[in-house]
C-alpha positions in Angstrom: -36.7 4.2 -17.2 -34.8 6.5 -14.8 -32.5 5.9 -12.0 -33.3 7.2 -8.5 -31.4 10.3 -7.3 -29.5 8.3 -4.8 -28.1 5.8 -7.4 -24.4 6.1 -7.7 -23.1 7.2 -11.1 -21.3 4.5 -13.1 -17.8 5.0 -14.2 -16.5 4.5 -17.8 -13.2 2.7 -18.3 -11.7 6.1 -19.2 -12.8 7.4 -15.8 -11.5 4.4 -13.9 -8.2 4.4 -15.7 -7.7 8.0 -14.8 -8.7 7.3 -11.2 -6.2 4.4 -10.9 -3.5 5.9 -13.0 -3.3 2.9 -15.3 -3.8 2.5 -19.1 -7.2 1.5 -20.4 -5.7 -1.6 -21.9 -4.7 -2.7 -18.3 -8.4 -2.6 -17.4 -9.2 -4.8 -20.4 -6.5 -7.3 -19.3 -7.9 -7.3 -15.8 -11.4 -8.0 -17.0 -10.1 -10.9 -19.2 -8.1 -12.3 -16.3 -11.0 -11.6 -13.8 -8.5 -9.8 -11.5 -9.8 -6.3 -11.6 -12.8 -4.6 -10.0 -16.2 -6.0 -10.8 -17.9 -4.4 -13.8 -21.2 -4.2 -15.6 -21.6 -5.0 -19.3 -24.5 -2.9 -20.7 -24.7 -4.1 -24.2 -21.3 -3.4 -25.7 -20.5 -0.9 -23.0 -18.4 -1.6 -19.8 -19.2 0.4 -16.7 -17.9 0.3 -13.1 -19.7 1.0 -9.8 -17.6 3.3 -7.6 -18.5 1.1 -4.6 -17.2 -2.0 -6.3 -14.0 -0.2 -7.2 -13.6 0.9 -3.6 -14.0 -2.6 -2.3 -11.5 -3.9 -4.9 -9.0 -1.2 -3.9 -9.3 -2.2 -0.2 -8.5 -5.8 -1.1 -5.3 -4.6 -2.8 -3.8 -3.1 0.3 -0.7 -5.1 1.2 -0.6 -6.4 4.8 1.6 -4.5 7.2 5.0 -6.0 7.7 6.8 -5.8 11.0 10.2 -4.1 10.9 
């Protein structure tokens, strides 16, 4: 079974932790609390779709506050 060429590569927790600048343990806490980005569980492996991470990041932006 092969993925099509246009399929986005999946990120490992290591890759996502590096991207976000957080410890890998934080990602595990977020998964447990269901507060982090959506993830896939492939057997015992956890993977993230970059598009899901981007959507989650956009929801984390604080609203603008008037001065």
